[in-house]
C-alpha positions as a printed Julia matrix, in Angstrom:
174×3 Matrix{Float64}:
  -1.31  52.79   -0.9
  -2.29  49.44    0.6
  -6.02  48.8     0.9
  -6.0   45.24    2.27
  -3.61  43.02    4.27
  -4.2   39.34    4.8
  -2.32  36.6     6.67
  -3.01  33.05    5.51
  -2.01  29.92    7.42
  -0.25  26.78    6.2
  -3.57  25.13    5.4
  -4.76  28.22    3.46
  -7.07  29.2     6.29
  -7.31  32.92    7.06
  -5.5   34.03   10.21
  -5.95  37.78    9.77
  -7.81  39.96    7.28
  -8.03  43.74    7.41
  -9.1   46.23    4.76
  -9.4   49.96    4.69
 -12.98  51.05    5.37
 -15.18  52.64    2.73
 -14.46  56.31    2.18
 -11.28  56.12    4.31
  -8.6   57.51    2.06
  -6.0   57.02    4.77
  -4.01  59.98    6.0
  -6.44  62.56    4.58
  -6.0   61.42    0.97
  -8.95  61.12   -1.38
 -10.21  57.58   -1.68
 -10.41  55.97   -5.1
 -12.93  53.54   -6.52
 -11.09  50.54   -5.02
 -11.69  51.87   -1.51
 -15.41  51.34   -2.07
 -14.96  47.61   -2.63
 -16.41  45.4     0.08
 -14.47  43.09    2.34
 -16.04  40.17    0.49
 -14.64  41.39   -2.83
 -11.19  41.77   -1.28
 -11.56  38.3     0.18
 -12.21  36.88   -3.29
  -9.13  38.67   -4.63
  -6.97  37.25   -1.82
  -8.4   33.78   -2.35
  -7.6   33.82   -6.05
  -4.11  35.16   -5.31
  -3.47  32.08   -3.16
  -3.82  29.92   -6.25
  -1.06  31.93   -7.88
   1.13  31.6    -4.76
   0.7   27.82   -4.81
   1.5   27.73   -8.53
   4.69  29.74   -8.06
   5.79  27.5    -5.21
   5.17  24.38   -7.32
   7.04  25.82  -10.31
  10.0   26.62   -8.05
   9.91  23.06   -6.69
   9.74  21.42  -10.12
  12.61  23.5   -11.44
  14.77  22.13   -8.67
  14.77  25.23   -6.5
  14.46  23.85   -2.98
  14.19  27.35   -1.57
  10.8   27.91   -3.21
   9.36  24.44   -3.11
  10.6   23.25    0.22
  12.26  20.26   -1.42
  15.25  20.19    0.94
  17.57  22.57    2.63
  19.79  23.31   -0.3
  22.83  22.14    1.64
  25.11  19.44    0.35
  27.4   17.82    2.89
  31.08  18.17    2.31
  32.8   14.91    1.43
  36.5   14.43    1.88
  37.48  18.09    2.24
  35.62  19.27   -0.89
  34.04  22.68   -1.11
  30.52  23.1     0.18
  28.32  24.74   -2.46
  26.69  28.0    -1.41
  23.26  27.87    0.17
  20.71  29.36   -2.24
  19.17  32.56   -0.96
  15.49  32.27   -0.2
  13.62  35.32   -1.35
  10.39  35.32    0.64
   8.91  38.07   -1.51
   6.89  36.59   -4.38
   6.31  39.86   -6.23
   3.18  40.86   -8.11
   0.67  38.03   -8.12
  -1.98  39.75  -10.21
  -2.77  43.21  -11.49
  -5.99  44.88  -12.53
  -6.82  48.43  -13.57
  -7.36  49.65  -10.03
  -5.13  47.45   -7.91
  -2.14  45.11   -7.71
  -1.85  42.07   -5.47
   1.53  41.21   -3.95
   2.55  38.04   -2.13
   5.08  36.92    0.45
   5.57  33.48    1.97
   7.56  32.68    5.09
   9.79  29.65    5.56
   6.99  28.11    7.63
   4.51  28.45    4.72
   2.57  31.35    6.23
   1.44  33.61    3.41
   0.98  37.38    3.46
  -1.06  39.06    0.72
  -1.26  42.82    0.32
  -3.59  44.56   -2.12
  -2.33  47.96   -3.26
  -4.45  50.45   -5.15
  -3.05  51.97   -8.29
  -2.7   55.65   -7.58
  -1.16  58.71   -9.08
   2.09  57.9    -7.26
   3.22  54.34   -8.03
   4.9   52.4    -5.25
   8.38  51.02   -5.82
   9.25  47.39   -5.17
  11.27  48.46   -2.12
   8.17  50.09   -0.63
   6.2   46.87   -1.06
   9.05  44.81    0.41
   9.15  47.14    3.42
   5.43  46.59    3.98
   5.99  42.84    3.99
   8.98  43.16    6.32
   6.84  45.14    8.77
   4.07  42.53    8.69
   6.55  39.66    8.96
   8.34  41.28   11.91
   5.02  41.9    13.67
   4.01  38.29   12.96
   7.29  37.01   14.44
   6.68  39.15   17.53
   3.2   37.65   17.77
   4.62  34.12   17.55
   6.89  34.99   20.48
   3.84  35.64   22.65
   3.32  32.57   24.86
  -0.44  33.25   24.97
  -0.91  33.05   21.19
  -1.87  29.62   19.9
  -0.16  29.19   16.46
  -2.58  28.56   13.62
  -5.49  30.4    15.24
  -7.05  33.68   14.22
  -4.95  36.7    15.18
  -6.46  39.03   17.8
  -3.54  41.26   18.73
  -3.78  45.01   19.12
  -0.06  45.39   18.46
  -0.25  43.35   15.23
  -3.36  45.24   14.13
  -1.58  48.53   14.84
   1.22  47.57   12.45
  -1.33  46.61    9.79
  -3.22  49.87   10.34
   0.01  51.84    9.83
   0.48  50.07    6.49
  -3.11  50.75    5.45
  -2.77  54.49    6.11
   0.57  54.63    4.33
   3.02  55.2     7.16
């Protein structure tokens, strides 16, 4: 079950940060030792995970993968009727960034370099990769809806009840 969701801007500044409160097991479940961590401790975990995100993006760029490093569109113009090579698929999901005894940290980066970090506690029922991807899809969809709001100034802290509701549903495991 997710215990912390964070949205980080292009300049690595926090846009949104929400963690499950102490003693809140979410949905009537017993809370584990990770639920007693403070917001500051989660903040440190997210901050260190950003270093791993940047490293993965740089490795993708140096290996010639423009989808990860942003080094071009991946499109090659057709010359003289030749075949156009396929556009490489851009997997926004970065996978497990770090793992400890009690938690795992997962990352996701949008095409516009907005980063989502979710901390998931290790429980008796392990989450599948598809479950984690669905969490990120929910957050990304809610973020896109937020960007469609003409009253939201991009790059500023997120204060949206609708966005927070989506994050809360992830934190309680729905």
